[in-house]
All heavy atoms as an XYZ file, in Angstrom:
661
protein
N       1.363      6.245     -4.254
C       2.365      7.163     -3.732
C       2.914      8.056     -4.843
O       3.194      9.219     -4.605
C       3.478      6.381     -3.038
C       3.054      5.679     -1.746
S       2.151      6.704     -0.567
C       3.450      7.674      0.110
N       3.056      7.493     -6.037
C       3.559      8.292     -7.156
C       2.632      9.469     -7.416
O       3.089     10.606     -7.618
C       3.701      7.415     -8.422
O       4.629      6.378     -8.138
C       4.187      8.230     -9.604
N       1.337      9.216     -7.391
C       0.352     10.281     -7.604
C       0.493     11.362     -6.525
O       0.479     12.556     -6.837
C      -1.064      9.698     -7.594
C      -2.138     10.716     -7.697
N      -2.433     11.374     -8.869
C      -2.977     11.228     -6.755
C      -3.412     12.239     -8.654
N      -3.760     12.165     -7.378
N       0.635     10.954     -5.271
C       0.778     11.918     -4.179
C       2.051     12.742     -4.323
O       2.048     13.959     -4.095
C       0.762     11.214     -2.826
C      -0.567     10.590     -2.411
C      -0.414      9.840     -1.092
C      -1.658     11.645     -2.301
N       3.146     12.105     -4.726
C       4.405     12.837     -4.936
C       4.255     13.868     -6.045
O       4.719     14.999     -5.924
C       5.537     11.873     -5.273
C       6.083     11.158     -4.078
C       7.382     10.442     -4.427
N       7.832      9.709     -3.281
C       7.905      8.385     -3.211
N       7.593      7.650     -4.255
N       8.319      7.799     -2.119
N       3.606     13.471     -7.137
C       3.390     14.402     -8.246
C       2.548     15.596     -7.797
O       2.846     16.740     -8.140
C       2.723     13.691     -9.418
C       3.637     12.720    -10.132
C       2.916     11.866    -11.162
O       1.669     11.975    -11.294
O       3.597     11.080    -11.837
N       1.506     15.339     -7.046
C       0.643     16.425     -6.558
C       1.404     17.333     -5.593
O       1.245     18.551     -5.616
C      -0.622     15.862     -5.878
C      -1.561     15.208     -6.846
C      -2.019     16.217     -7.889
C      -2.847     15.605     -8.964
N      -3.092     16.535    -10.079
N       2.233     16.747     -4.746
C       3.022     17.551     -3.815
C       4.000     18.446     -4.580
O       4.169     19.624     -4.257
C       3.787     16.656     -2.843
C       4.541     17.437     -1.804
C       5.177     16.567     -0.741
O       5.138     15.328     -0.851
O       5.739     17.139      0.200
N       4.615     17.908     -5.607
C       5.544     18.709     -6.410
C       4.806     19.825     -7.150
O       5.303     20.953     -7.239
C       6.325     17.816     -7.370
C       7.335     16.959     -6.633
C       7.973     15.899     -7.512
O       7.440     15.518     -8.547
N       9.127     15.405     -7.080
N       3.607     19.536     -7.651
C       2.799     20.571     -8.308
C       2.445     21.673     -7.311
O       2.530     22.865     -7.626
C       1.534     19.975     -8.911
C       1.780     19.118    -10.121
C       0.520     18.408    -10.582
O      -0.532     18.470     -9.951
N       0.631     17.703    -11.710
N       2.039     21.284     -6.117
C       1.703     22.263     -5.081
C       2.923     23.102     -4.725
O       2.828     24.337     -4.619
C       1.161     21.560     -3.837
C       0.892     22.454     -2.624
C      -0.153     23.513     -2.945
C       0.448     21.613     -1.436
N       4.067     22.469     -4.573
C       5.290     23.206     -4.260
C       5.636     24.197     -5.364
O       6.082     25.320     -5.085
C       6.455     22.250     -4.015
C       6.329     21.528     -2.697
O       5.621     21.953     -1.798
N       7.003     20.401     -2.584
N       5.435     23.807     -6.623
C       5.688     24.719     -7.739
C       4.795     25.952     -7.656
O       5.243     27.083     -7.849
C       5.482     24.015     -9.083
C       6.555     22.977     -9.395
O       7.638     23.017     -8.751
O       6.305     22.133    -10.279
N       3.522     25.745     -7.356
C       2.585     26.863     -7.233
C       2.974     27.753     -6.045
O       2.985     28.985     -6.153
C       1.135     26.356     -7.083
C       0.180     27.483     -6.704
C       0.674     25.679     -8.370
N       3.319     27.137     -4.920
C       3.723     27.920     -3.744
C       4.980     28.739     -4.037
O       5.068     29.916     -3.656
C       3.961     27.004     -2.546
C       2.717     26.334     -1.974
C       3.103     25.306     -0.918
C       1.757     27.358     -1.394
N       5.951     28.140     -4.732
C       7.176     28.854     -5.096
C       6.849     30.038     -6.005
O       7.312     31.157     -5.782
C       8.161     27.920     -5.797
C       9.451     28.627     -6.232
C      10.404     27.712     -6.993
N      10.964     26.701     -6.101
C      10.674     25.403     -6.133
N       9.822     24.923     -7.025
N      11.226     24.570     -5.296
N       6.035     29.805     -7.018
C       5.654     30.872     -7.949
C       4.941     32.007     -7.232
O       5.213     33.179     -7.478
C       4.760     30.302     -9.057
C       5.493     29.391    -10.016
C       4.549     28.630    -10.938
O       3.318     28.914    -10.940
O       5.028     27.735    -11.655
N       4.006     31.678     -6.357
C       3.242     32.712     -5.628
C       4.156     33.484     -4.680
O       4.052     34.702     -4.550
C       2.072     32.093     -4.857
C       1.000     31.466     -5.719
C       0.361     32.407     -6.746
N      -0.048     33.649     -6.134
C       0.058     34.857     -6.715
N       0.547     34.967     -7.926
N      -0.334     35.935     -6.085
N       5.044     32.776     -4.003
C       5.969     33.452     -3.086
C       6.850     34.422     -3.863
O       6.999     35.588     -3.473
C       6.833     32.428     -2.344
N       7.411     33.966     -4.973
C       8.283     34.831     -5.774
C       7.518     36.022     -6.332
O       8.036     37.134     -6.370
C       8.931     34.017     -6.895
C       9.968     33.033     -6.377
C      10.493     32.085     -7.445
O      10.006     32.127     -8.607
O      11.391     31.283     -7.111
N       6.273     35.804     -6.746
C       5.454     36.894     -7.288
C       5.187     37.970     -6.240
O       5.027     39.148     -6.576
C       4.129     36.343     -7.820
N       5.161     37.578     -4.971
C       4.897     38.524     -3.882
C       6.176     39.032     -3.225
O       6.132     39.772     -2.247
C       3.986     37.871     -2.830
C       2.613     37.501     -3.351
C       1.816     38.711     -3.825
O       1.909     39.787     -3.196
O       1.089     38.579     -4.829
N       7.316     38.600     -3.735
C       8.589     39.041     -3.172
C       8.979     38.319     -1.900
O       9.850     38.769     -1.164
N       8.341     37.189     -1.647
C       8.649     36.401     -0.450
C       9.653     35.310     -0.795
O       9.864     34.981     -1.957
C       7.370     35.776      0.112
N      10.257     34.748      0.220
C      11.213     33.652      0.042
C      10.469     32.334      0.177
O       9.720     32.131      1.140
C      12.346     33.731      1.087
C      13.257     32.523      0.992
C      13.120     35.022      0.924
N      10.677     31.466     -0.772
C      10.129     30.112     -0.715
C      11.229     29.194     -0.202
O      12.350     29.217     -0.714
C       9.667     29.651     -2.098
C       9.289     28.191     -2.135
C       8.055     27.770     -1.682
C      10.191     27.239     -2.593
C       7.704     26.427     -1.695
C       9.845     25.888     -2.615
C       8.604     25.497     -2.168
O       8.265     24.174     -2.171
N      10.926     28.397      0.796
C      11.899     27.447      1.325
C      11.480     26.043      0.889
O      10.379     25.593      1.203
C      11.988     27.521      2.866
C      12.967     26.490      3.398
C      12.377     28.919      3.306
N      12.351     25.396      0.154
C      12.103     24.053     -0.353
C      12.354     23.036      0.758
O      13.493     22.792      1.139
C      13.026     23.782     -1.539
C      12.908     22.366     -2.074
O      11.943     21.651     -1.721
O      13.790     21.978     -2.859
N      11.287     22.474      1.289
C      11.435     21.438      2.309
C      11.292     20.045      1.703
O      11.581     19.053      2.363
C      10.422     21.618      3.451
O       9.097     21.578      2.912
C      10.651     22.924      4.186
N      10.865     19.986      0.446
C      10.712     18.694     -0.230
C      12.071     18.050     -0.477
O      12.283     16.885     -0.138
C       9.955     18.870     -1.549
C       9.691     17.573     -2.266
C       8.559     16.820     -1.991
C      10.581     17.085     -3.220
C       8.316     15.629     -2.635
C      10.349     15.891     -3.870
C       9.213     15.158     -3.578
O       8.985     13.965     -4.210
N      12.989     18.801     -1.062
C      14.292     18.249     -1.414
C      15.051     17.756     -0.186
O      15.642     16.670     -0.213
C      15.124     19.285     -2.195
O      14.395     19.650     -3.371
C      16.475     18.733     -2.606
N      15.027     18.530      0.904
C      15.759     18.108      2.104
C      15.133     16.884      2.757
O      15.782     16.199      3.546
C      15.904     19.252      3.142
C      16.714     20.384      2.573
C      14.558     19.728      3.655
N      13.880     16.594      2.422
C      13.228     15.427      3.022
C      13.431     14.154      2.201
O      13.073     13.067      2.655
C      11.724     15.684      3.190
O      11.068     15.695      1.936
N      14.026     14.272      1.008
C      14.255     13.084      0.192
C      15.158     12.100      0.934
O      16.138     12.483      1.555
C      14.863     13.470     -1.158
C      13.859     14.165     -2.052
C      14.430     14.566     -3.399
O      15.663     14.557     -3.579
O      13.618     14.895     -4.273
N      14.776     10.837      0.862
C      15.505      9.804      1.591
C      14.981      9.597      3.000
O      15.445      8.721      3.725
N      14.021     10.415      3.385
C      13.406     10.305      4.715
C      11.905     10.050      4.580
O      11.122     10.406      5.449
C      13.623     11.595      5.520
C      15.054     11.944      5.741
N      15.833     11.282      6.664
C      15.864     12.860      5.159
C      17.058     11.796      6.653
N      17.100     12.757      5.737
N      11.506      9.444      3.467
C      10.085      9.250      3.181
C       9.481      8.156      4.050
O      10.167      7.531      4.852
C       9.884      8.947      1.698
C      10.696      7.755      1.243
O      10.448      6.642      1.753
O      11.578      7.930      0.386
N       8.207      7.925      3.867
C       7.471      6.959      4.682
C       7.980      5.537      4.524
O       7.746      4.699      5.391
C       5.983      7.029      4.339
N       8.703      5.261      3.441
C       9.240      3.906      3.211
C      10.635      3.720      3.795
O      11.179      2.619      3.752
C       9.253      3.599      1.713
S       7.596      3.547      0.999
N      11.239      4.790      4.322
C      12.573      4.652      4.903
C      12.465      4.068      6.311
O      11.376      3.914      6.854
C      13.310      5.997      4.892
O      12.623      6.951      5.652
N      13.607      3.756      6.882
C      13.633      3.119      8.213
C      12.929      3.982      9.253
O      12.940      5.211      9.176
C      15.077      2.878      8.623
N      12.330      3.320     10.215
C      11.553      4.009     11.251
C      12.369      5.078     11.976
O      11.842      6.125     12.342
C      11.014      2.986     12.255
C      10.111      3.577     13.316
C       9.535      2.533     14.241
O       9.338      1.377     13.828
O       9.282      2.883     15.413
N      13.671      4.844     12.166
C      14.488      5.801     12.914
C      15.028      6.942     12.046
O      15.693      7.841     12.564
C      15.634      5.093     13.632
C      16.606      4.405     12.691
O      16.228      4.091     11.549
O      17.749      4.182     13.098
N      14.733      6.914     10.742
C      15.196      7.993      9.864
C      14.071      8.665      9.081
O      14.291      9.704      8.473
C      16.250      7.496      8.850
O      15.662      6.488      8.032
C      17.484      6.970      9.549
N      12.886      8.070      9.077
C      11.797      8.647      8.275
C      11.288      9.954      8.890
O      11.286     10.130     10.098
C      10.659      7.654      8.096
S       9.670      7.325      9.562
N      10.946     10.863      8.017
C      10.350     12.139      8.420
C       8.845     12.120      8.206
O       8.121     12.957      8.727
C      10.913     13.276      7.584
C      12.318     13.681      7.866
C      13.254     13.007      8.608
C      12.969     14.854      7.394
N      14.425     13.687      8.613
C      14.281     14.829      7.870
C      12.558     15.913      6.605
C      15.193     15.835      7.599
C      13.463     16.915      6.320
C      14.769     16.879      6.821
N       8.390     11.176      7.406
C       6.969     11.047      7.066
C       6.494      9.696      7.576
O       7.131      8.668      7.338
C       6.755     11.122      5.532
C       7.391     12.377      4.947
C       5.279     11.008      5.171
C       6.805     13.677      5.441
N       5.374      9.705      8.260
C       4.853      8.459      8.807
C       4.235      7.595      7.703
O       3.612      8.115      6.771
C       3.807      8.742      9.881
C       4.401      9.238     11.167
C       5.360      8.245     11.813
O       4.969      7.084     12.040
O       6.501      8.635     12.091
N       4.409      6.281      7.801
C       3.774      5.380      6.832
C       2.265      5.306      7.079
O       1.733      5.969      7.981
C       4.463      4.043      7.104
C       4.925      4.127      8.514
C       5.216      5.579      8.776
N       1.586      4.490      6.298
C       0.130      4.358      6.444
C      -0.267      3.873      7.832
O      -1.348      4.200      8.317
C      -0.433      3.425      5.367
C      -0.369      3.981      3.943
C      -0.846      2.939      2.936
C      -1.190      5.255      3.820
N       0.593      3.083      8.464
C       0.359      2.643      9.846
C       1.416      3.353     10.710
O       2.503      2.831     10.921
C       0.476      1.139      9.966
N       1.106      4.558     11.202
C       2.092      5.361     11.930
C       2.611      4.669     13.184
O       1.895      3.940     13.850
C       1.311      6.626     12.324
C       0.125      6.645     11.439
C      -0.185      5.228     11.103
N       3.886      4.946     13.478
C       4.484      4.425     14.710
C       4.733      5.555     15.704
O       5.297      5.345     16.762
C       5.794      3.684     14.394
O       6.721      4.582     13.812
N       4.324      6.759     15.350
C       4.458      7.914     16.242
C       3.103      8.621     16.304
O       2.174      8.250     15.583
C       5.545      8.867     15.715
O       5.042      9.653     14.662
N       2.979      9.644     17.135
C       1.705     10.347     17.248
C       1.276     11.109     15.986
O       0.171     11.613     15.917
C       1.933     11.337     18.392
C       3.080     10.796     19.158
C       3.928     10.070     18.155
N       2.130     11.186     14.964
C       1.781     11.893     13.730
C       0.753     11.094     12.922
O       0.661      9.879     13.029
C       3.029     12.123     12.893
N       0.001     11.799     12.108
C      -0.981     11.146     11.239
C      -0.276     10.411     10.106
O       0.856     10.748      9.745
C      -1.930     12.192     10.671
N      -0.933      9.439      9.545
C      -0.394      8.687      8.419
C      -0.060      9.628      7.257
O      -0.809     10.565      6.971
C      -1.396      7.631      7.966
N       1.088      9.406      6.642
C       1.583     10.160      5.481
C       1.682     11.658      5.788
O       1.423     12.504      4.942
C       0.728      9.876      4.218
C       1.467     10.312      2.965
C       0.374      8.403      4.094
N       2.037     11.977      7.007
C       2.276     13.350      7.455
C       3.609     13.397      8.202
O       4.079     12.377      8.693
C       1.149     13.839      8.378
C      -0.079     14.226      7.641
N      -0.958     13.291      7.164
C      -0.555     15.442      7.290
C      -1.943     13.920      6.547
N      -1.724     15.220      6.603
N       4.194     14.574      8.319
C       5.481     14.681      9.018
C       5.390     14.266     10.481
O       4.415     14.577     11.171
C       5.837     16.167      8.917
C       5.021     16.683      7.786
C       3.768     15.858      7.763
N       6.418     13.565     10.939
C       6.549     13.258     12.361
C       7.480     14.312     12.983
O       7.834     15.300     12.324
C       7.068     11.830     12.555
C       8.386     11.578     11.847
O       9.194     12.492     11.634
N       8.623     10.326     11.483
N       7.885     14.127     14.219
C       8.736     15.117     14.901
C      10.056     15.329     14.161
O      10.509     16.470     14.011
C       8.994     14.689     16.346
N      10.683     14.247     13.669
C      11.931     14.400     12.893
C      11.688     15.227     11.643
O      12.506     16.063     11.265
C      12.495     13.035     12.503
C      13.454     12.437     13.491
C      14.068     11.139     12.956
N      13.082     10.191     12.458
C      12.343      9.394     13.228
N      12.493      9.415     14.536
N      11.472      8.561     12.713
N      10.553     14.997     10.985
C      10.224     15.748      9.784
C      10.003     17.218     10.075
O      10.466     18.095      9.337
N       9.301     17.503     11.152
C       9.070     18.903     11.535
C      10.392     19.596     11.858
O      10.618     20.737     11.467
C       8.120     18.986     12.736
C       6.710     18.484     12.453
C       5.920     19.348     11.489
O       6.328     20.495     11.195
O       4.878     18.878     11.010
N      11.277     18.894     12.566
C      12.594     19.466     12.877
C      13.414     19.690     11.610
O      14.074     20.712     11.470
C      13.363     18.559     13.843
C      12.820     18.581     15.248
C      13.557     17.633     16.184
O      14.549     16.989     15.751
O      13.141     17.534     17.339
N      13.368     18.732     10.687
C      14.103     18.864      9.437
C      13.611     20.049      8.616
O      14.410     20.810      8.050
N      12.299     20.223      8.550
C      11.736     21.366      7.818
C      12.069     22.672      8.521
O      12.408     23.669      7.872
C      10.232     21.189      7.649
C       9.875     20.057      6.703
S       8.109     19.890      6.380
C       7.482     19.441      7.999
N      12.005     22.680      9.848
C      12.354     23.893     10.604
C      13.815     24.256     10.371
O      14.141     25.440     10.188
C      12.095     23.678     12.095
N      14.687     23.266     10.329
C      16.108     23.534     10.058
C      16.290     24.165      8.679
O      17.104     25.073      8.511
C      16.937     22.257     10.173
C      17.122     21.800     11.613
O      16.906     22.614     12.546
O      17.481     20.623     11.810
N      15.532     23.692      7.682
C      15.627     24.266      6.329
C      15.188     25.734      6.339
O      15.819     26.581      5.706
C      14.769     23.459      5.352
N      14.133     26.034      7.071
C      13.658     27.422      7.167
C      14.691     28.281      7.895
O      15.011     29.398      7.455
C      12.282     27.490      7.863
C      11.889     28.921      8.180
C      11.219     26.819      7.006
N      15.234     27.769      8.977
C      16.242     28.528      9.720
C      17.489     28.775      8.878
O      18.058     29.874      8.929
C      16.598     27.808     11.025
C      15.491     27.813     12.082
C      15.856     26.899     13.244
C      15.189     29.215     12.556
N      17.909     27.784      8.097
C      19.054     27.998      7.190
C      18.745     29.118      6.199
O      19.599     29.949      5.911
C      19.415     26.714      6.452
C      20.295     25.780      7.252
C      20.869     24.657      6.403
N      19.864     23.850      5.728
C      19.211     22.828      6.285
N      19.443     22.487      7.531
N      18.332     22.144      5.591
N      17.528     29.139      5.701
C      17.127     30.197      4.761
C      17.159     31.566      5.439
O      17.411     32.584      4.793
C      15.736     29.914      4.197
N      16.924     31.590      6.742
C      16.971     32.831      7.510
C      18.391     33.181      7.950
O      18.624     34.233      8.538
C      16.080     32.727      8.754
C      14.587     32.612      8.497
C      13.853     32.326      9.802
C      14.058     33.877      7.839
N      19.324     32.259      7.680
C      20.725     32.510      8.036
C      21.032     32.244      9.491
O      21.944     32.842     10.061
N      20.296     31.323     10.111
C      20.537     30.992     11.513
C      20.374     29.485     11.699
O      20.088     28.771     10.755
C      19.570     31.782     12.428
O      19.954     31.589     13.782
C      18.135     31.378     12.240
N      20.561     29.010     12.909
C      20.375     27.595     13.225
C      19.433     27.464     14.405
O      19.179     28.429     15.127
C      21.707     26.910     13.590
O      22.189     27.464     14.827
C      22.735     27.061     12.488
N      18.958     26.261     14.615
C      18.054     26.004     15.745
C      18.753     26.301     17.063
O      18.174     26.877     17.973
C      17.607     24.545     15.702
C      16.544     24.228     16.696
C      15.972     22.843     16.570
N      16.436     22.085     15.434
C      16.618     20.770     15.462
N      16.379     20.092     16.560
N      17.028     20.118     14.399
N      20.040     25.931     17.173
C      20.788     26.154     18.412
C      20.925     27.641     18.696
O      20.825     28.066     19.844
C      22.152     25.471     18.336
C      22.045     23.994     18.171
N      21.553     23.160     19.136
C      22.336     23.197     17.118
C      21.549     21.918     18.714
N      22.024     21.912     17.474
N      21.147     28.429     17.671
C      21.232     29.892     17.864
C      19.886     30.452     18.289
O      19.814     31.364     19.093
C      21.701     30.569     16.582
C      23.136     30.264     16.224
C      23.515     30.743     14.844
O      22.629     30.875     13.965
O      24.718     30.986     14.646
N      18.808     29.915     17.748
C      17.457     30.388     18.092
C      17.072     30.040     19.519
O      16.279     30.728     20.140
C      16.415     29.797     17.146
C      16.454     30.356     15.767
C      15.890     31.741     15.787
N      15.557     32.130     14.435
C      15.291     33.345     14.087
N      15.301     34.305     14.960
N      15.002     33.642     12.858
N      17.624     28.946     20.047
C      17.270     28.497     21.388
C      17.981     29.287     22.482
O      17.628     29.189     23.643
C      17.553     27.002     21.549
C      16.689     26.081     20.695
C      17.149     24.631     20.852
C      15.221     26.207     21.063
N      18.982     30.039     22.117
C      19.733     30.798     23.120
C      18.954     31.970     23.621
O      18.154     32.574     23.061
C      21.038     31.297     22.537
C      22.007     30.182     22.332
C      23.296     30.737     21.851
N      23.964     29.682     21.106
C      24.959     29.881     20.284
N      25.423     31.091     20.081
N      25.519     28.907     19.667
């Protein structure tokens, strides 16, 4: 898992650099997901463990994770999910 976290952080660094180089906004979804990893409680995890308990693939975001990342993007856009649903 340590190796995967390091690779994810490296990828995020490259994505941030490329976005900034192109004048785009990079939204950090890694930081907001901390504490919701695959080892956290089933009712709070955003990432499924190796033996998933939801329809998501192992070590991939579940519905809570997708919602959490979407909320981070919406905050970056200056809006909320509830405002978008209206």
